[in-house]
C-alpha positions in Angstrom: 0.0 0.0 0.0 1.3 3.4 -0.9 0.9 6.0 1.9 0.2 9.7 1.3 2.4 10.7 4.2 5.9 11.9 3.3 8.9 10.5 5.1 11.9 12.5 6.1 14.9 10.4 7.1 17.6 12.3 9.0 20.7 10.3 8.1 23.0 12.8 9.7 25.8 12.4 12.3 24.7 13.8 15.6 27.0 15.5 18.0 25.6 13.7 21.1 26.2 10.2 19.7 29.0 8.4 21.5 30.3 6.1 18.8 34.0 7.2 18.8 36.4 5.9 17.5 34.5 3.6 15.2 32.7 6.4 13.4 35.8 8.4 12.5 35.8 7.3 8.9 32.2 6.1 8.6 28.9 8.0 8.6 26.7 6.8 11.4 24.1 5.5 8.9 26.7 3.3 7.2 27.9 1.6 10.4 27.4 -2.1 9.9 24.8 -4.0 11.9 25.2 -7.7 11.3 27.2 -6.8 8.2 24.4 -4.5 6.8 24.6 -0.7 6.8 22.3 0.8 9.4 20.6 2.7 6.7 19.4 -0.5 5.0 17.2 -1.3 8.0 15.3 2.0 7.7 14.8 1.6 4.0 13.5 -2.0 4.5 11.2 -0.8 7.3 9.7 1.9 4.9 9.4 -0.6 2.0 7.6 -3.1 4.2 5.2 -0.5 5.4 4.3 0.3 1.8 6.0 3.6 1.3 7.2 4.3 -2.3 9.5 7.2 -1.6 11.6 8.8 1.1 13.6 12.1 1.4 17.0 11.4 3.0 18.8 14.3 4.6 22.6 13.9 4.6 25.7 16.0 5.2 28.0 16.8 2.3 31.0 15.0 3.7 28.9 11.8 3.9 27.8 12.0 0.3 30.5 9.9 -1.3 29.8 7.0 1.1 26.0 7.1 1.4 24.9 7.9 -2.2 26.8 5.1 -3.9 25.4 2.5 -1.5 21.8 3.7 -2.1 22.0 4.3 -5.9 24.2 1.2 -6.8 24.0 -1.5 -4.1 20.6 -1.0 -2.4 18.8 -0.3 -5.7 19.6 -3.8 -6.9 17.0 -5.2 -4.6 15.3 -2.1 -3.1 12.1 -0.7 -4.5 11.8 2.6 -2.7 12.5 5.8 -4.5 15.1 7.9 -2.7 15.7 11.6 -3.0 18.6 13.2 -1.2 18.8 16.6 0.4 22.4 17.5 1.0 23.5 19.9 3.8 26.6 21.8 2.7 27.2 23.5 6.1 30.6 23.1 7.7 29.0 23.0 11.1 26.1 20.9 12.2 22.7 22.6 12.0 19.6 21.9 14.1 16.8 19.6 13.0 14.2 22.5 13.0 16.5 24.4 10.6 16.6 21.2 8.4 12.8 21.1 8.3 12.7 24.8 7.4 15.1 24.3 4.5 13.0 21.4 3.1 9.7 23.2 3.7 8.9 23.5 0.0 9.2 19.7 -0.4 6.8 18.9 2.4 3.2 19.1 1.0 1.4 16.7 3.3 1.4 15.4 6.9 4.8 13.9 7.4 7.0 11.5 9.3 10.4 12.4 10.6 12.6 9.5 11.7 16.1 9.4 13.1 18.8 7.6 11.1 19.9 5.6 14.1 16.7 3.6 14.5 16.0 -0.1 14.0 12.4 -1.1 14.6 10.3 -4.1 13.6 7.6 -3.5 11.1 4.0 -3.3 11.9 3.8 -0.2 14.1 3.5 2.5 11.5 -0.1 1.7 10.4 -1.3 1.4 14.0 0.5 4.6 14.9 -1.1 6.4 12.0 -4.5 5.1 13.1 -3.9 6.7 16.5 -2.7 10.0 14.9 -5.8 10.3 12.8 -8.5 9.1 15.2 -7.2 11.3 18.0 -6.8 14.3 15.7 -3.2 14.5 16.9 -0.8 17.2 15.7 2.2 15.2 16.9 2.4 11.5 17.6 5.6 10.1 19.2 6.9 6.6 19.0 8.0 5.5 22.5 9.9 2.4 23.5 10.2 0.7 26.8 13.7 1.1 28.2 15.6 -1.9 29.3 17.3 -0.7 32.5 20.2 -2.8 33.9 20.5 -2.0 37.6 24.2 -3.0 37.5 25.0 -0.5 34.8 25.4 3.3 35.3 22.7 5.1 33.3 23.9 7.6 30.7 21.9 10.8 31.3 22.4 11.8 27.6 19.8 9.1 26.6 17.3 9.3 29.5 14.0 11.0 29.0 11.5 12.1 31.6 8.1 11.6 29.9 4.8 12.7 31.5 1.7 10.9 30.2 -2.0 11.5 31.0 -4.1 9.2 33.1 -4.9 7.1 30.1 -1.2 6.9 29.0 -2.2 8.2 25.5 -1.3 11.9 25.6 2.2 13.1 26.0 2.1 16.1 28.4 5.8 16.6 29.2 9.1 15.4 27.8 12.4 16.5 29.1 15.9 15.1 28.5 17.8 14.3 31.7 20.6 16.5 30.5 18.3 19.5 30.4 17.2 19.2 34.0 19.3 20.8 36.7 17.8 19.4 39.9 14.1 18.5 39.6 11.5 18.0 36.9 9.3 21.1 37.0 5.5 20.7 36.3 3.6 23.9 35.9 0.5 24.6 38.0 -1.5 25.3 34.8 -0.6 21.9 33.4 -1.7 20.2 36.7 -4.9 22.2 36.7 -6.1 20.7 33.4 -4.3 17.4 33.7 -4.1 16.6 37.4 -3.2 12.9 36.9 0.2 12.9 35.3 2.4 9.8 35.3 6.1 10.6 35.1 8.1 7.9 33.4 11.8 7.2 33.3 11.5 3.8 31.8 10.3 5.0 28.4 12.5 6.3 25.5 11.8 8.7 22.7 12.8 6.8 19.6 12.7 10.0 17.5 10.2 8.7 15.1 7.4 11.3 14.8 4.3 11.9 12.8 3.5 15.6 12.3 0.6 17.5 10.9 1.6 19.6 7.9 0.9 22.8 9.7 3.9 22.3 11.9 6.0 23.3 8.9 4.1 26.6 8.9 4.8 27.0 12.6 8.5 26.6 11.9 8.4 29.1 9.0 6.7 31.7 11.2 9.1 31.1 14.0 12.1 31.6 11.6 10.5 34.9 10.4 9.5 36.3 13.8 12.5 35.1 15.8 15.4 35.6 13.5 17.9 36.0 16.4 16.7 33.0 18.4 14.6 30.6 16.4 13.8 27.0 17.3 16.7 24.8 16.3 15.9 21.4 17.7 12.9 19.2 17.2 13.4 17.3 20.5 14.5 20.2 22.7 12.4 23.1 21.4 9.7 22.2 18.9 8.2 19.3 20.8 8.1 21.1 24.2 6.4 24.0 22.3 3.8 21.7 20.9 3.2 19.9 24.2 2.6 23.2 25.9 -0.1 24.1 23.3 -2.3 21.3 24.8 -3.1 23.5 27.8 -6.1 25.8 27.3 -5.1 29.4 27.4 -1.5 28.5 26.6 -0.8 31.9 25.0 1.3 30.4 22.3 1.2 31.5 18.7 -0.1 28.9 16.3 -0.5 29.4 12.5 -4.0 29.5 11.0 -3.4 26.2 9.4 -3.2 24.6 12.8 -6.9 25.1 13.2 -7.9 24.1 9.6 -5.5 21.2 9.0 -6.9 18.5 6.8 -7.3 15.0 8.1 -8.1 13.4 4.7 -4.5 12.4 4.0 -4.3 10.5 7.2 -7.4 8.4 6.2 -5.4 7.0 3.3 -3.0 5.5 5.7 -5.4 4.4 8.3 -7.3 1.1 8.9 -9.6 2.6 11.5 -13.3 3.1 10.7 -13.6 5.9 13.3 -15.8 8.5 11.7 -14.9 12.2 11.4 -16.8 14.1 14.1 -17.5 17.8 13.1 -18.7 18.9 16.5 -15.5 17.6 18.1 -13.3 19.5 15.7 -15.3 22.7 16.1 -14.8 22.3 19.9 -11.1 21.9 19.3 -11.0 25.1 17.2 -12.7 27.2 19.8 -10.4 25.9 22.5 -7.4 26.7 20.3 -5.5 23.7 21.7 -3.9 20.7 20.0 -3.2 17.1 20.9 0.1 15.3 21.2 -0.2 11.5 21.4 2.2 8.6 21.9 2.3 5.1 20.5 4.1 2.5 22.5 6.3 0.2 20.5 5.4 -3.5 20.6 8.3 -5.4 19.1 12.0 -5.0 18.6 13.3 -1.4 18.7 16.6 0.2 19.4 18.4 3.5 18.8 22.1 3.2 18.0 23.6 6.2 19.8 26.6 4.7 21.6 29.0 1.8 21.5 26.8 -0.3 23.9 23.7 0.0 21.7 25.8 -0.6 18.6 27.1 -3.8 20.0 23.7 -4.8 21.3 22.0 -4.3 17.9 24.6 -6.5 16.2 24.1 -9.3 18.7 20.3 -8.9 18.5 20.1 -9.2 14.8 22.5 -12.1 14.7 20.6 -14.0 17.4 17.1 -13.4 15.8 15.7 -11.1 18.5 14.1 -9.0 15.7 11.2 -10.7 13.9 11.7 -8.6 10.8 15.4 -8.3 10.0 18.0 -10.9 9.2 21.6 -10.9 8.1 22.1 -11.2 4.3 24.4 -14.2 4.7 23.1 -17.7 4.2 21.6 -19.2 7.4 23.5 -22.3 8.7 22.0 -23.9 11.8 22.3 -21.2 14.5 24.5 -18.8 12.6 24.9 -17.1 9.2 27.9 -17.9 7.0 28.3 -16.6 3.5 28.7 -19.3 0.9 32.0 -17.8 -0.4 33.6 -17.7 3.1 36.4 -20.1 3.6 35.7 -21.4 7.1 35.1 -24.7 8.8 31.5 -24.6 10.0 32.4 -26.5 13.1 34.7 -23.6 14.1 31.9 -21.1 14.1 29.7 -20.9 17.2 26.0 -19.9 17.5 24.8 -16.3 16.8 27.7 -15.5 14.5 27.7 -13.9 11.1 30.6 -14.5 8.7 30.9 -12.2 5.6 31.7 -13.2 2.0 35.3 -14.3 1.1 36.5 -14.2 4.7 39.2 -16.7 5.4 39.6 -18.3 8.8 42.9 -20.1 9.4 43.3 -23.6 10.8 42.6 -24.2 14.5 40.8 -20.8 14.7 37.4 -20.2 16.2 34.6 -17.6 16.4 32.0 -17.3 19.1 29.2 -14.8 19.4 30.8 -12.4 16.9 30.1 -10.6 13.6 32.9 -10.9 11.0 32.7 -8.7 7.9 33.7 -9.3 4.3 37.1 -10.1 2.9 38.8 -10.6 6.2 41.9 -12.8 6.7 42.7 -14.6 9.9 45.8 -16.6 10.6 46.0 -19.9 12.5 45.0 -20.3 16.2 43.1 -17.1 16.2 40.3 -16.8 18.8 37.5 -14.3 18.4 34.8 -14.0 21.1 32.0 -11.4 21.6 33.4 -9.0 19.0 32.5 -7.1 15.9 35.0 -7.1 13.1 34.3 -5.0 10.0 35.5 -5.5 6.4 39.0 -6.2 5.0 40.6 -6.8 8.4 43.8 -8.9 8.7 44.7 -10.7 11.9 48.0 -12.6 12.3 48.5 -16.0 13.9 47.7 -16.7 17.6 45.8 -13.6 18.3 42.9 -13.5 20.9 40.2 -10.8 20.3 37.4 -10.5 22.8 34.8 -7.9 23.6 36.1 -5.5 20.9 35.0 -3.6 17.8 37.5 -3.5 14.9 37.0 -1.0 12.0 37.5 -1.5 8.3 41.0 -2.2 6.9 42.7 -2.8 10.2 45.8 -4.9 10.5 46.3 -6.6 13.8 49.9 -7.9 14.4 49.6 -8.3 18.2 48.5 -11.3 20.2 45.9 -9.8 22.5 43.0 -7.3 22.0 40.4 -7.1 24.8 37.5 -4.7 25.4 38.9 -2.2 22.9 37.8 -0.3 19.8 40.0 0.4 16.8 39.1 2.9 14.1 39.3 2.0 10.4 42.7 2.0 8.7 44.9 1.5 11.8 47.7 -1.1 12.3 47.8 -2.5 15.8 51.3 -3.6 17.0 50.8 -3.6 20.8 48.5 -5.6 23.0 45.3 -3.7 23.8 43.1 -3.9 26.9 40.3 -1.4 27.4 41.8 1.0 24.8 40.4 3.1 22.0 42.6 3.5 18.9 41.7 6.3 16.6 42.7 9.8 15.4 41.3 11.3 18.6 43.4 9.0 20.8 46.7 9.8 19.1 
């Protein structure tokens, strides 16, 4: 089914991502997850959902690595039409500024998705049903956070999310890094929504459905606040929209916010809920909007640090996702490309071995992802690691708990709990080290 909603995929490197040093020579969207570029998962998600086209926003320095993959490799099997919007700024610009720049391309209600997301199919249609039937201006995809009490939480990726008593409306969303001491809830918000549940076990996946009038809001903001316009969807635009749910909010909304058309959402919806004119008239007189959430039911992860990058690789290799699989041929409890020169008995479960990779005699691989065209000597032991393409490892080397970038040459005997950026030669044993341009 072809949806009338437009999709904007932000395949840009973000400053708050903590993927160093493995991202020094690779755009984030091209980082391999089970030997597939991260971008391929988003394109497959959109194809499975029935979308025929997507607008991908990239930075100019990424262009030589992302564009050839999409236009040459992905197009061999992919069916979705891709249009690129290239940012030529030397410095990173905000996500609201990006929406402002592509405003002429956005003609309908639209979806914005972050380029670090992997999510099982099936949620988009139900999320769209909720967006339409609730007359929502913004619908946010939330995911339950898996909190390990033994691990220290990274405040950069913790959200305080306030929901109404029915857990449908999002009333408050603050990043932990934006809060100095306490989460502040206004008296006015409590007056109209006295039963707010504050959650720390939910994550904003940065997959949003917006009504088209939000573009008009951004355009007016750019015009009226030239010295201090909204720059971030998450930090500024969404809090602004959330505040507009309170009667008498005093915020400026464009005229199109009152008269926005719901017809386009109907083409995407399976719900038979009728349009209710009296309800919409009531919404107009109140001058308020609705912001809803849809809770993900299925596999979902945002790759924004080394831990989630590692976890996503393991999850796809072990079949935790019901939608996505490695491209290599399945072999019992692992995936081994037919052109790989390895003894199947030397490969443990939940492993992925790329094409034309050579594993020497008496070598073994456990719980690891090995890329394409790698060469391993004899008596090499690899455990719980991710090794990208064109990596060479000499005899009798033990690699565990590590991430090794493309075109790395390892001459040492021991690499443990370390990360090595692409193109480096390792001549000394590593334990808990990062090897990259920033570490030199």
